[in-house]
KEDO-540733 format. One line per 4 residues: number of its first residue (from 1); their letters; for each residue x, y, z of C-alpha. Coordinates in steps of 0.25 Angstrom, whole numbers, plus 5000, padded with zeros to 4 digits. Example, Ala and Ser with C-alpha at 12.3 -4.5 7.8 and 13.67 -1.06 7.14 Angstrom:
1 = AS = 5049:4982:5031  5055:4996:5029
//
This chain:
1 = XXXX = 3838:5338:5462  3848:5349:5461  3853:5348:5446  3868:5349:5451
5 = XXXX = 3866:5339:5462  3865:5327:5452  3877:5330:5446  3890:5321:5447
9 = XXXX = 3897:5327:5460  3909:5331:5456  3901:5340:5445  3895:5348:5456
13 = XXXX = 3908:5350:5464  3912:5354:5450  3900:5367:5450  3905:5368:5465
17 = XXXX = 3920:5371:5462  3922:5360:5473  3930:5347:5473  3928:5337:5485
21 = XXXX = 3940:5329:5489  3934:5312:5487  3937:5305:5499  3939:5289:5495
25 = XXXX = 3925:5282:5499  3927:5267:5500  3913:5264:5493  3906:5257:5484
29 = XXXX = 3903:5261:5470  3892:5272:5471  3883:5274:5461  3878:5287:5463
33 = XXXX = 3891:5295:5460  3897:5284:5450  3908:5282:5458  3918:5271:5464
37 = XXXX = 3932:5270:5473  3944:5268:5465  3951:5253:5460  3952:5247:5473
41 = XXXX = 3941:5250:5479  3933:5247:5467  3939:5233:5471  3937:5232:5486
45 = XXXX = 3921:5236:5481  3924:5223:5470  3933:5213:5477  3926:5203:5463
49 = XXXX = 3931:5212:5453  3947:5214:5453  3953:5206:5442  3964:5197:5442
53 = XXXX = 3977:5201:5440  3980:5188:5431  3972:5183:5418  3960:5187:5412
57 = XXXX = 3953:5200:5413  3939:5196:5419  3929:5198:5412  3920:5208:5408
61 = XXXX = 3912:5214:5422  3904:5227:5423  3907:5237:5430  3921:5238:5424
65 = XXXX = 3931:5242:5433  3941:5252:5430  3953:5255:5437  3963:5270:5437
69 = XXXX = 3978:5269:5438  3985:5284:5437  3993:5290:5445  3987:5295:5458
73 = XXXX = 3996:5307:5462  3996:5317:5448  4002:5327:5446  3993:5342:5443
77 = XXXX = 3995:5343:5427  4001:5332:5424  3998:5321:5415  3995:5308:5423
81 = XXXX = 3991:5293:5416  3979:5285:5417  3976:5270:5417  3960:5264:5418
85 = XXXX = 3959:5251:5419  3948:5240:5415  3950:5225:5417  3937:5226:5405
89 = XXXX = 3933:5235:5396  3918:5229:5398  3910:5228:5385  3905:5240:5384
93 = XXXX = 3908:5254:5378  3911:5263:5387  3917:5277:5392  3929:5278:5402
97 = XXXX = 3929:5295:5410  3941:5298:5419  3937:5308:5428  3943:5316:5441
101 = XXXX = 3934:5320:5453  3933:5336:5450  3926:5331:5438  3936:5340:5429
105 = XXXX = 3944:5330:5422  3940:5319:5414  3953:5312:5412  3948:5303:5402
109 = XXXX = 3937:5298:5393  3939:5285:5387  3928:5276:5378  3931:5261:5376
113 = XXXX = 3922:5251:5370  3928:5236:5374  3933:5228:5361  3933:5239:5352
117 = XXXX = 3947:5244:5347  3953:5253:5347  3952:5255:5363  3954:5264:5371
121 = XXXX = 3958:5252:5383  3968:5243:5381  3970:5231:5389  3983:5227:5394
125 = XXXX = 3989:5215:5406  4001:5222:5408  3992:5235:5419  4004:5238:5427
129 = XXXX = 4013:5240:5413  4004:5251:5409  4004:5258:5422  4017:5259:5421
133 = XXXX = 4020:5265:5408  4010:5274:5413  4017:5276:5426  4005:5274:5434
137 = XXXX = 4008:5269:5448  3996:5262:5455  3999:5251:5466  3992:5236:5465
141 = XXXX = 3985:5235:5451  3971:5225:5451  3975:5221:5437  3985:5219:5425
145 = XXXX = 3977:5217:5414  3966:5225:5411  3961:5236:5401  3966:5251:5402
149 = XXXX = 3966:5264:5397  3976:5276:5398  3972:5291:5399  3981:5303:5405
153 = XXXX = 3974:5314:5414  3983:5327:5421  3974:5334:5432  3976:5346:5434
157 = XXXX = 3965:5350:5445  3971:5346:5459  3957:5342:5463  3957:5328:5457
161 = XXXX = 3955:5318:5466  3950:5305:5459  3948:5301:5445  3936:5293:5440
165 = XXXX = 3932:5283:5429  3922:5281:5424  3915:5272:5414  3903:5272:5407
169 = XXXX = 3897:5266:5395  3897:5273:5382  3883:5271:5379  3878:5274:5391
173 = XXXX = 3888:5285:5399  3880:5284:5412  3881:5268:5412  3894:5267:5421
177 = XXXX = 3901:5254:5417  3913:5255:5429  3911:5259:5442  3917:5274:5442
181 = XXXX = 3931:5273:5448  3942:5284:5455  3954:5286:5457  3960:5297:5467
185 = XXXX = 3971:5304:5464  3980:5317:5470  3983:5329:5460  3999:5333:5464
189 = XXXX = 4001:5346:5461  4015:5351:5457  4024:5360:5468  4024:5372:5460
193 = XXXX = 4009:5372:5460  4003:5379:5473  3989:5380:5468  3981:5373:5457
197 = XXXX = 3975:5384:5449  3961:5375:5444  3959:5379:5429  3947:5377:5427
201 = XXXX = 3935:5375:5416  3922:5376:5423  3910:5371:5419  3915:5363:5408
205 = XXXX = 3926:5353:5417  3917:5342:5421  3918:5332:5409  3903:5327:5412
209 = XXXX = 3901:5341:5407  3905:5346:5395  3905:5358:5388  3897:5356:5374
213 = XXXX = 3908:5363:5363  3907:5365:5347  3917:5371:5340  3907:5384:5338
217 = XXXX = 3904:5385:5351  3906:5397:5357  3914:5394:5369  3920:5400:5382
221 = XXXX = 3927:5392:5394  3932:5401:5406  3941:5393:5415  3944:5394:5431
225 = XXXX = 3955:5394:5439  3953:5387:5454  3954:5394:5468  3967:5385:5471
229 = XXXX = 3977:5397:5467  3976:5414:5469  3983:5418:5457  3985:5412:5444
233 = XXXX = 3995:5415:5433  3993:5411:5420  3996:5413:5405  3986:5406:5396
237 = XXXX = 3976:5396:5394  3976:5386:5382  3962:5378:5379  3961:5366:5369
241 = XXXX = 3953:5356:5370  3956:5341:5370  3951:5325:5373  3947:5321:5386
245 = XXXX = 3959:5314:5386  3967:5329:5382  3976:5320:5373  3969:5327:5361
249 = XXXX = 3968:5342:5358  3954:5344:5351  3956:5361:5348  3964:5371:5353
253 = XXXX = 3954:5381:5360  3961:5393:5363  3971:5401:5374  3967:5411:5384
257 = XXXX = 3972:5421:5390  3963:5421:5402  3953:5409:5408  3943:5410:5396
261 = XXXX = 3943:5403:5384  3934:5406:5373  3932:5398:5359  3925:5404:5348
265 = XXXX = 3918:5394:5338  3927:5387:5329  3939:5393:5335  3944:5379:5341
269 = XXXX = 3949:5367:5328  3940:5356:5336  3947:5342:5329  3938:5331:5325
273 = XXXX = 3941:5322:5335  3931:5331:5344  3920:5321:5345  3905:5326:5349
277 = XXXX = 3897:5324:5359  3897:5319:5372  3912:5317:5371  3921:5327:5379
281 = XXXX = 3933:5333:5377  3939:5345:5384  3945:5359:5384  3959:5360:5392
285 = XXXX = 3963:5374:5398  3978:5372:5400  3984:5384:5406  3998:5386:5415
289 = XXXX = 3993:5394:5427  4002:5396:5441  4013:5386:5433  4004:5377:5433
293 = XXXX = 3998:5370:5421  3982:5370:5423  3971:5362:5414  3958:5364:5413
297 = XXXX = 3948:5353:5405  3935:5359:5401  3927:5345:5395  3918:5352:5382
301 = XXXX = 3911:5344:5373  3910:5344:5356  3894:5346:5352  3891:5345:5335
305 = XXXX = 3889:5357:5331  3880:5358:5319  3880:5358:5304  3872:5363:5296
309 = XXXX = 3871:5359:5281  3863:5369:5271  3859:5366:5257  3857:5380:5249
313 = XXXX = 3842:5379:5247  3838:5375:5260  3829:5361:5263  3821:5362:5250
317 = XXXX = 3823:5367:5234  3819:5367:5220  3830:5365:5210  3829:5365:5194
321 = XXXX = 3832:5351:5190  3839:5357:5175  3852:5366:5185  3862:5360:5194
325 = XXXX = 3858:5359:5209  3869:5363:5218  3865:5359:5232  3877:5368:5241
329 = XXXX = 3878:5365:5253  3889:5375:5256  3883:5383:5267  3884:5372:5276
333 = XXXX = 3889:5373:5287  3898:5363:5299  3899:5371:5312  3909:5365:5318
337 = XXXX = 3919:5373:5311  3919:5389:5307  3915:5392:5293  3927:5396:5289
341 = XXXX = 3932:5381:5292  3918:5376:5285  3923:5372:5273  3927:5356:5274
345 = XXXX = 3912:5354:5277  3908:5339:5276  3895:5338:5268  3887:5325:5262
349 = XXXX = 3876:5327:5250  3865:5318:5250  3851:5316:5241  3839:5308:5243
353 = XXXX = 3828:5307:5232  3816:5301:5231  3810:5305:5220  3823:5304:5212
357 = XXXX = 3832:5292:5222  3841:5287:5210  3845:5300:5206  3859:5301:5206
361 = XXXX = 3862:5315:5212  3854:5309:5222  3864:5301:5232  3866:5299:5247
365 = XXXX = 3878:5304:5245  3881:5313:5235  3891:5325:5238  3900:5330:5251
369 = XXXX = 3904:5345:5245  3893:5357:5251  3890:5360:5235  3883:5348:5228
373 = XXXX = 3878:5351:5213  3868:5342:5207  3869:5342:5190  3859:5349:5184
377 = XXXX = 3846:5339:5179  3850:5328:5188  3841:5329:5197  3824:5325:5191
381 = XXXX = 3816:5337:5191  3802:5334:5201  3811:5326:5210  3815:5330:5225
385 = XXXX = 3830:5327:5230  3833:5329:5245  3850:5333:5245  3855:5332:5259
389 = XXXX = 3867:5339:5262  3875:5333:5276  3886:5342:5283  3895:5334:5295
393 = XXXX = 3903:5341:5304  3918:5342:5302  3919:5341:5318  3909:5328:5318
397 = XXXX = 3906:5320:5307  3893:5316:5317  3888:5329:5317  3881:5333:5303
401 = XXXX = 3866:5338:5297  3861:5336:5284  3851:5347:5276  3841:5343:5264
405 = XXXX = 3838:5350:5255  3825:5345:5245  3827:5348:5228  3813:5350:5220
409 = XXXX = 3819:5348:5206  3811:5355:5195  3814:5361:5180  3814:5375:5184
413 = XXXX = 3823:5385:5188  3824:5386:5202  3830:5395:5211  3836:5390:5227
417 = XXXX = 3831:5400:5238  3840:5398:5251  3836:5400:5265  3849:5405:5273
421 = XXXX = 3850:5403:5289  3856:5415:5293  3853:5417:5309  3845:5404:5317
425 = XXXX = 3843:5394:5307  3855:5384:5310  3855:5372:5309  3840:5375:5304
429 = XXXX = 3835:5378:5318  3828:5390:5325  3829:5397:5338  3815:5405:5339
433 = XXXX = 3822:5416:5352  3830:5423:5338  3824:5425:5323  3828:5415:5309
437 = XXXX = 3836:5424:5300  3835:5417:5285  3841:5424:5274  3833:5419:5258
441 = XXXX = 3846:5416:5247  3846:5413:5233  3859:5409:5226  3852:5405:5212
445 = XXXX = 3843:5416:5211  3845:5421:5197  3836:5431:5198  3831:5443:5206
449 = XXXX = 3825:5440:5220  3810:5447:5219  3806:5442:5233  3807:5430:5248
453 = XXXX = 3799:5425:5253  3799:5419:5267  3789:5409:5272  3789:5403:5286
457 = XXXX = 3781:5389:5290  3780:5389:5306  3769:5380:5311  3757:5384:5304
461 = XXXX = 3761:5396:5298  3768:5400:5285  3769:5415:5282  3779:5421:5273
465 = XXXX = 3788:5431:5284  3798:5439:5275  3803:5444:5263  3815:5448:5262
469 = XXXX = 3826:5439:5260  3827:5436:5273  3820:5431:5286  3820:5434:5299
473 = XXXX = 3810:5424:5307  3808:5422:5322  3798:5408:5326  3797:5401:5336
477 = XXXX = 3791:5389:5330  3796:5375:5329  3798:5374:5315  3802:5384:5302
481 = XXXX = 3800:5381:5288  3806:5394:5280  3803:5395:5265  3808:5406:5256
485 = XXXX = 3804:5410:5244  3811:5418:5233  3807:5423:5222  3813:5431:5209
489 = XXXX = 3810:5442:5200  3809:5432:5189  3798:5424:5197  3806:5411:5199
493 = XXXX = 3807:5406:5214  3812:5397:5225  3811:5395:5238  3820:5388:5252
497 = XXXX = 3814:5382:5265  3822:5381:5278  3817:5375:5288  3820:5376:5304
501 = XXXX = 3817:5371:5315  3817:5378:5331  3828:5379:5339  3823:5378:5355
505 = XXXX = 3837:5379:5358  3843:5371:5372  3830:5363:5378  3827:5352:5388
509 = XXXX = 3836:5356:5400  3834:5365:5412  3845:5374:5421  3847:5376:5434
513 = XXXX = 3852:5383:5445  3858:5379:5456  3858:5382:5468  3844:5391:5468
517 = XXXX = 3848:5401:5477  3863:5409:5481  3869:5423:5482  3877:5431:5471
521 = XXXX = 3889:5430:5466  3892:5419:5476  3884:5405:5473  3886:5397:5462
525 = XXXX = 3875:5393:5453  3875:5379:5444  3867:5381:5434  3865:5369:5425
529 = XXXX = 3859:5368:5411  3861:5353:5408  3852:5347:5398  3848:5354:5390
533 = XXXX = 3850:5352:5376  3849:5357:5360  3852:5352:5348  3861:5363:5345
537 = XXXX = 3873:5363:5356  3882:5367:5363  3873:5374:5372  3877:5389:5381
541 = XXXX = 3872:5396:5394  3869:5409:5396  3866:5415:5411  3861:5428:5416
545 = XXXX = 3853:5434:5426  3846:5447:5424  3859:5455:5430  3864:5450:5416
549 = XXXX = 3872:5439:5412  3880:5429:5420  3887:5420:5410  3885:5415:5396
553 = XXXX = 3890:5407:5384  3891:5395:5393  3895:5382:5388  3889:5374:5400
557 = XXXX = 3877:5368:5403  3883:5368:5421  3884:5381:5425  3890:5388:5438
561 = XXXX = 3889:5401:5441  3887:5413:5451  3875:5424:5450  3872:5439:5453
565 = XXXX = 3858:5440:5461  3847:5434:5454  3836:5428:5453  3835:5420:5438
569 = XXXX = 3846:5416:5430  3843:5416:5416  3850:5401:5407  3851:5405:5391
573 = XXXX = 3854:5391:5385  3857:5392:5372  3863:5381:5359  3871:5382:5348
577 = XXXX = 3861:5391:5339  3859:5402:5351  3846:5397:5356  3844:5398:5368
581 = XXXX = 3834:5395:5381  3832:5403:5391  3833:5397:5408  3829:5406:5420
585 = XXXX = 3833:5398:5433  3828:5406:5445  3838:5406:5456  3842:5417:5468
589 = XXXX = 3855:5424:5470  3855:5434:5480  3864:5446:5481  3877:5445:5489
593 = XXXX = 3876:5453:5501  3888:5456:5503  3888:5471:5495  3879:5480:5504
597 = XXXX = 3870:5490:5503  3881:5503:5499  3881:5515:5508  3881:5529:5501
601 = XXXX = 3889:5535:5511  3901:5524:5513  3902:5518:5498  3914:5511:5501
605 = XXXX = 3910:5499:5509  3899:5494:5499  3912:5495:5491  3920:5487:5498
609 = XXXX = 3908:5477:5497  3909:5478:5481  3924:5475:5483  3921:5463:5493
613 = XXXX = 3910:5457:5484  3918:5456:5470  3932:5452:5477  3931:5437:5473
617 = XXXX = 3930:5444:5458  3945:5442:5455  3948:5430:5461  3936:5425:5452
621 = XXXX = 3938:5432:5439  3954:5429:5443  3948:5413:5443  3941:5414:5429
625 = XXXX = 3927:5415:5436  3922:5426:5431  3908:5424:5429  3910:5422:5445
629 = XXXX = 3916:5437:5446  3905:5443:5435  3894:5438:5443  3900:5445:5457
633 = XXXX = 3902:5457:5449  3890:5457:5445  3884:5456:5458  3892:5468:5463
637 = XXXX = 3888:5476:5451  3873:5477:5457  3878:5483:5468  3888:5493:5464
641 = XXXX = 3885:5507:5469  3896:5516:5461  3906:5513:5450  3918:5510:5459
645 = XXXX = 3911:5497:5464  3908:5495:5448  3923:5496:5445  3925:5488:5455
649 = XXXX = 3918:5476:5450  3922:5477:5437  3938:5480:5437  3938:5463:5443
653 = XXXX = 3932:5460:5429  3939:5472:5421  3953:5465:5425  3947:5451:5417
657 = XXXX = 3944:5448:5403  3933:5449:5398  3933:5441:5387  3919:5433:5383
661 = XXXX = 3905:5439:5379  3899:5432:5390  3909:5442:5399  3905:5455:5391
665 = XXXX = 3892:5452:5393  3894:5452:5408  3901:5465:5409  3891:5469:5400
669 = XXXX = 3881:5465:5413  3890:5474:5423  3893:5486:5418  3877:5488:5415
673 = XXXX = 3876:5484:5430  3885:5496:5435  3878:5503:5425  3865:5502:5431
677 = XXXX = 3871:5504:5445  3880:5516:5443  3868:5527:5438  3873:5537:5436
681 = XXXX = 3884:5534:5432  3894:5544:5429  3907:5543:5422  3915:5535:5433
685 = XXXX = 3904:5525:5428  3906:5527:5414  3921:5522:5419  3919:5508:5423
689 = XXXX = 3909:5506:5412  3918:5511:5403  3930:5500:5407  3918:5490:5406
693 = XXXX = 3916:5492:5392  3929:5494:5388  3931:5480:5393  3918:5475:5388
697 = XXXX = 3922:5479:5374  3936:5474:5374  3929:5461:5377  3919:5463:5364
701 = XXXX = 3930:5465:5355  3936:5450:5359  3922:5443:5359  3918:5448:5344
705 = XXXX = 3932:5447:5340  3931:5431:5346  3916:5431:5338  3910:5427:5354
709 = XXXX = 3896:5422:5353  3888:5429:5362  3873:5422:5368  3860:5429:5361
713 = XXXX = 3855:5434:5377  3870:5439:5379  3870:5449:5366  3858:5453:5369
717 = XXXX = 3862:5458:5383  3876:5464:5379  3865:5473:5369  3858:5477:5381
721 = XXXX = 3867:5482:5390  3874:5489:5380  3863:5497:5378  3861:5499:5392
725 = XXXX = 3875:5505:5393  3872:5515:5382  3860:5520:5388  3867:5521:5403
729 = XXXX = 3880:5528:5399  3870:5538:5389  3861:5543:5401  3868:5555:5408
733 = XXXX = 3874:5552:5420  3883:5563:5423  3886:5576:5417  3899:5581:5412
737 = XXXX = 3904:5596:5417  3903:5607:5404  3918:5607:5397  3922:5624:5397
741 = XXXX = 3931:5631:5391  3940:5639:5401  3931:5652:5401  3944:5663:5405
745 = XXXX = 3948:5657:5391  3945:5667:5379  3947:5656:5369  3934:5648:5375
749 = XXXX = 3927:5662:5373  3931:5666:5362  3933:5651:5353  3928:5658:5340
753 = XXXX = 3944:5664:5338  3953:5658:5329  3963:5647:5334  3959:5649:5350
757 = XXXX = 3951:5636:5350  3962:5627:5349  3966:5634:5364  3952:5632:5370
761 = XXXX = 3953:5626:5382  3945:5617:5387  3942:5615:5403  3934:5603:5407
765 = XXXX = 3936:5595:5420  3944:5582:5417  3932:5574:5426  3923:5577:5414
769 = XXXX = 3934:5573:5405  3935:5561:5413  3919:5558:5411  3918:5561:5397
773 = XXXX = 3929:5549:5396  3922:5538:5402  3910:5541:5398  3916:5542:5382
777 = XXXX = 3924:5530:5386  3912:5522:5391  3904:5526:5378  3916:5522:5370
781 = XXXX = 3918:5507:5374  3903:5505:5375  3900:5507:5361  3911:5498:5358
785 = XXXX = 3903:5487:5366  3892:5491:5357  3900:5487:5346  3905:5475:5349
789 = XXXX = 3890:5472:5354  3887:5475:5339  3897:5466:5334  3891:5454:5342
793 = XXXX = 3877:5456:5335  3883:5454:5322  3881:5440:5325  3867:5441:5332
797 = XXXX = 3860:5451:5321  3859:5448:5307  3855:5454:5295  3839:5459:5293
801 = XXXX = 3836:5457:5309  3828:5468:5316  3838:5477:5321  3842:5474:5336
805 = XXXX = 3835:5489:5342  3840:5492:5358  3834:5505:5362  3836:5508:5376
809 = XXXX = 3839:5519:5386  3840:5530:5371  3850:5519:5365  3844:5515:5351
813 = XXXX = 3852:5504:5347  3853:5493:5337  3857:5482:5328  3853:5481:5314
817 = XXXX = 3857:5470:5304  3858:5472:5288  3862:5464:5276  3870:5472:5266
821 = XXXX = 3864:5466:5251  3862:5468:5238  3848:5476:5239  3856:5484:5252
825 = XXXX = 3848:5498:5254  3850:5508:5266  3847:5505:5278  3841:5515:5287
829 = XXXX = 3842:5514:5303  3836:5521:5314  3839:5519:5327  3827:5515:5337
833 = XXXX = 3829:5527:5345  3824:5537:5335  3839:5547:5334  3846:5540:5322
837 = XXXX = 3841:5538:5308  3856:5530:5302  3855:5528:5287  3863:5516:5281
841 = XXXX = 3866:5514:5266  3868:5507:5256  3884:5509:5253  3887:5510:5266
845 = XXXX = 3879:5496:5271  3887:5491:5257  3901:5499:5262  3897:5490:5276
849 = XXXX = 3898:5477:5269  3911:5479:5263  3917:5484:5277  3910:5475:5285
853 = XXXX = 3911:5463:5276  3898:5456:5276  3884:5459:5273  3878:5461:5285
857 = XXXX = 3880:5473:5293  3876:5474:5308  3873:5489:5312  3873:5493:5325
861 = XXXX = 3867:5507:5328  3865:5512:5343  3859:5526:5344  3861:5532:5359
865 = XXXX = 3858:5540:5366  3867:5550:5374  3865:5560:5387  3878:5564:5389
869 = XXXX = 3889:5556:5396  3895:5550:5381  3897:5562:5375  3901:5576:5383
873 = XXXX = 3898:5591:5375  3908:5602:5374  3903:5609:5380  3893:5606:5389
877 = XXXX = 3879:5612:5385  3876:5606:5371  3866:5594:5374  3872:5582:5381
881 = XXXX = 3865:5571:5371  3870:5562:5362  3867:5554:5352  3876:5543:5349
885 = XXXX = 3874:5534:5334  3882:5520:5332  3881:5513:5320  3891:5499:5319
889 = XXXX = 3891:5491:5308  3896:5476:5310  3898:5465:5301  3894:5449:5307
893 = XXXX = 3905:5445:5300  3917:5454:5304  3920:5461:5315  3927:5473:5315
897 = XXXX = 3933:5480:5330  3929:5492:5335  3940:5502:5331  3939:5501:5314
901 = XXXX = 3928:5508:5308  3927:5505:5295  3927:5519:5287  3913:5521:5280
905 = XXXX = 3912:5526:5266  3897:5530:5266  3889:5537:5279  3882:5531:5289
909 = XXXX = 3871:5540:5289  3861:5545:5300  3853:5554:5306  3848:5558:5320
913 = XXXX = 3837:5562:5325  3841:5573:5334  3827:5577:5339  3824:5563:5346
917 = XXXX = 3836:5562:5350  3837:5575:5361  3826:5583:5366  3834:5596:5365
921 = XXXX = 3830:5603:5356  3842:5613:5356  3851:5600:5354  3840:5596:5344
925 = XXXX = 3842:5608:5334  3855:5610:5337  3862:5596:5334  3862:5589:5318
929 = XXXX = 3867:5574:5318  3869:5565:5307  3880:5559:5294  3885:5569:5287
933 = XXXX = 3884:5562:5275  3892:5569:5263  3900:5581:5260  3888:5590:5260
937 = XXXX = 3882:5586:5273  3883:5596:5284  3877:5596:5298  3873:5608:5302
941 = XXXX = 3874:5613:5320  3864:5623:5322  3868:5628:5335  3864:5641:5344
945 = XXXX = 3875:5650:5348  3873:5662:5358  3881:5675:5356  3898:5675:5358
949 = XXXX = 3896:5659:5361  3906:5649:5355  3902:5637:5346  3912:5626:5348
953 = XXXX = 3911:5612:5339  3922:5602:5342  3924:5590:5331  3927:5578:5339
957 = XXXX = 3932:5570:5327  3928:5569:5314  3933:5556:5303  3932:5564:5291
961 = XXXX = 3933:5580:5288  3922:5589:5291  3921:5604:5291  3915:5612:5302
965 = XXXX = 3906:5626:5300  3903:5636:5311  3893:5647:5306  3883:5656:5313
969 = XXXX = 3868:5657:5309  3869:5653:5296  3870:5640:5291  3884:5638:5281
973 = XXXX = 3884:5631:5270  3892:5621:5264  3901:5631:5256  3903:5639:5268
977 = XXXX = 3906:5625:5278  3917:5621:5267  3924:5635:5266  3924:5639:5281
981 = XXXX = 3921:5627:5286  3932:5619:5298  3938:5610:5294  3940:5597:5305
985 = XXXX = 3946:5584:5301  3948:5571:5307  3964:5573:5310  3957:5585:5319
989 = XXXX = 3954:5575:5330  3940:5586:5334  3942:5602:5333  3931:5612:5340
993 = XXXX = 3926:5623:5331  3921:5639:5337  3912:5648:5333  3909:5661:5342
997 = XXXX = 3894:5669:5339  3897:5681:5341  3882:5686:5337  3877:5694:5347
1001 = XXXX = 3867:5683:5346  3863:5669:5346  3867:5662:5332  3865:5650:5329
1005 = XXXX = 3878:5641:5326  3877:5630:5313  3888:5620:5313  3891:5614:5300
1009 = XXXX = 3897:5599:5297  3901:5594:5284  3910:5583:5280  3924:5589:5271
1013 = XXXX = 3929:5576:5269  3922:5576:5255  3921:5587:5246  3909:5590:5236
1017 = XXXX = 3914:5592:5221  3905:5603:5218  3896:5613:5226  3883:5608:5220
1021 = XXXX = 3883:5595:5229  3873:5584:5221  3867:5575:5227  3875:5566:5219
1025 = XXXX = 3888:5570:5224  3882:5570:5240  3879:5556:5238  3893:5551:5233
1029 = XXXX = 3901:5559:5245  3891:5548:5255  3902:5544:5259  3905:5550:5273
1033 = XXXX = 3908:5543:5288  3910:5552:5299  3907:5552:5316  3908:5568:5318
1037 = XXXX = 3907:5571:5333  3903:5585:5334  3902:5592:5348  3896:5606:5346
1041 = XXXX = 3897:5615:5359  3892:5628:5364  3901:5637:5374  3894:5648:5378
1045 = X = 3901:5659:5382
//
């Protein structure tokens, strides 16, 4: 049977975005639907159950007979009273639910236990007076004496037709204690309301399927607008969490300008009244749309956030009886609150000892502080004491966890090694899809550490895995026992032990898709993964095809979406600890026939087909249906043949706000598909891609500021896509026209004349300038995106990890993470393409430690081999081959904007292997490239110059003063450069220097470049003087050109 057919009919209607007009058919209670008729129809079905108007209420008799009383024609958005009556409450604790036929509004949910006070149900002998007090007008009443419950409701959906009442057992929600009754209702629209905006939150508006949330969750909610209105005018949407009755505010979620709400971890300050488990509450979105107050409700459920008690020294520890013993639980974490607010944790220390049960320093209840101290000589040598630390959640005291530490008391000196969890070991579990990262600590070691030894016991194997202060280890075993041995130089040693269990991720579930066949961007597919269970909720889902992501960070187990043409849908289900399981669903999504094959003689018809196919995108985006519009764009992108068609597709998305990590990935997928469909790319294609990169870079800034978490597959996908972008844009696809001087101008032929270079005019084709402008712009914004990608990498990569490397199409991309310690040494990195040799000195790392305010630094290194598109030489004859070296340094704790480059006192030293970069021997002979490390470090460029030829050296930009020397046939010396060289300063914003070879034969021109910022004390230039001058940082872009007469 289809799994969606087993769902209640109202939920199936919700998935299909359809609401049927229910007809009042007089019939008895239908067990298949658990529904009955309204009150009078119940009376006709059970005539003997009617209560008398006078006298006592009849004895307890099941099923209970509820009755709903309210005004049947409420005004849209107004608050109205509802009275529910029962002749008898029965004997069993029960739950009463009030819902509507559309399944998107749980009016109230109340739990009552007969005979127990306080009770929300009240007994009255004057029911008409109660109804009159709440202005409820009804006809003939069945009784005057009864139990009644009062609640309120406001209706914001014009499609409401019935109000349902359901009474079930508290212990077993599937057990009905009363027949499900209903009463009709008609929503009256105000006169000024010409259409219903129908603000709603799809996939979480059904109270039977609440969304699991926690204070630490990364939540995204996308609201939608209905189809009744053509235009929408609103300023903002206010989002708040309320209880089911909407009387008590639980927390303020935020205010959004659009239809998207993002809730970073710990942003919402939930009140302590939030109940964990199956009790639901709601997220309420309120907006004034077209002058009408509109409300959308999303039902959520708070899941328990795990707490992590931690005792310094781990699970086993040897202590000296003659010294004070400190039990430190300060590193315990209550993850229901942010770390900065985790100052009021609830602790409980206890102790059990079989060998010394009467010791007063080992009792069941000992302390409620984070640190407990035991005086010296209080514990008996040779005895064992098992201390426990229990941590309670501030959000819900029912959520707690206990950590244990076994103390062995001895009469000798001891140390306390500690194994600290750095990654993939929280809650003492590990994910087999990632490596475990542990660090060794010893706070009471009073001598220098001589050695570290890490032993891992897994199954029947036991071996040493590391001799460093850290352990990075990957395993697929069910359980790991890790032992750390630390030995000091004085011979003292100690051990620490840790046990880890494997986290297999969400289990015991399966995913289903229906229907199995459809048309791309048209058929709605329902994907359900409702049965997955985990010990670490909440779950998040990711949906993708071979083309790329469809949606990610989805908190709903029931999902509805359109798909591009594909044979498979990949679903990733991840738990709270980022352990994911993959499911592949087979589906047959056919290509659309609305876009025909292009006719090269008449491309206009194909463009019109594209426009017609994407014509629904503005409507969908206006109504908040981003994913449907994205799938249409993805399908249309597969059939484009020109830049103009790609521009038509992106123009619709470009008008919308891109503010989530998923949207960044989706737009990047579109950009990669466009670049694959537009080879060879010209400057028009570069202009289109530059607009996309501009929007993506702005979105990157927003999600980085909000510390948004991305799925591991999303991060890897973005990395691969950006390497593809670099490779594609660096490939030669068009040749620019060479720039020429005016041939009739003598200044062009005799540029060596003093002062005449200021009047030199260069005649360039405007189209060439336009081309170069677009190529430079697309490069700049691509580099910005890659910079922000490195910021995201700081939450994925850790110190002592293996370097992440990607080598694709001449692009060498590396991420190295290092930790600045007291024994830090010079760091040397060779790019994986073999072009660059980068040296990061100890002094530079210590300087970065101070600037970035963190011991851990992530280096992003890019070596890009470029062929002509991005850079343009003046004039053209030099080889159009370029290599770009980019090095970024990040802090995992603090993010810095793109524009704030911090000045460095110590240089980043690099050397370039030109022979491996270019196969052109002339280019290799001419060029030299590396860091100018000191004031005595000179770069020489040797260039063959024919007779009567002019050499032009153009300095584009300098950050520090430099000197340029130009000589013929003899390499200049240092004192000659200082006496005769031209001085170029940053204020000049570039300079062009000319030299003419007036010799009758070919001559060798030498160009010397050196720093003028730091003067030498004498002419001897000793090694000590040079080492003290290693404080230069610059980025000099030198363009060399040769003009033939």
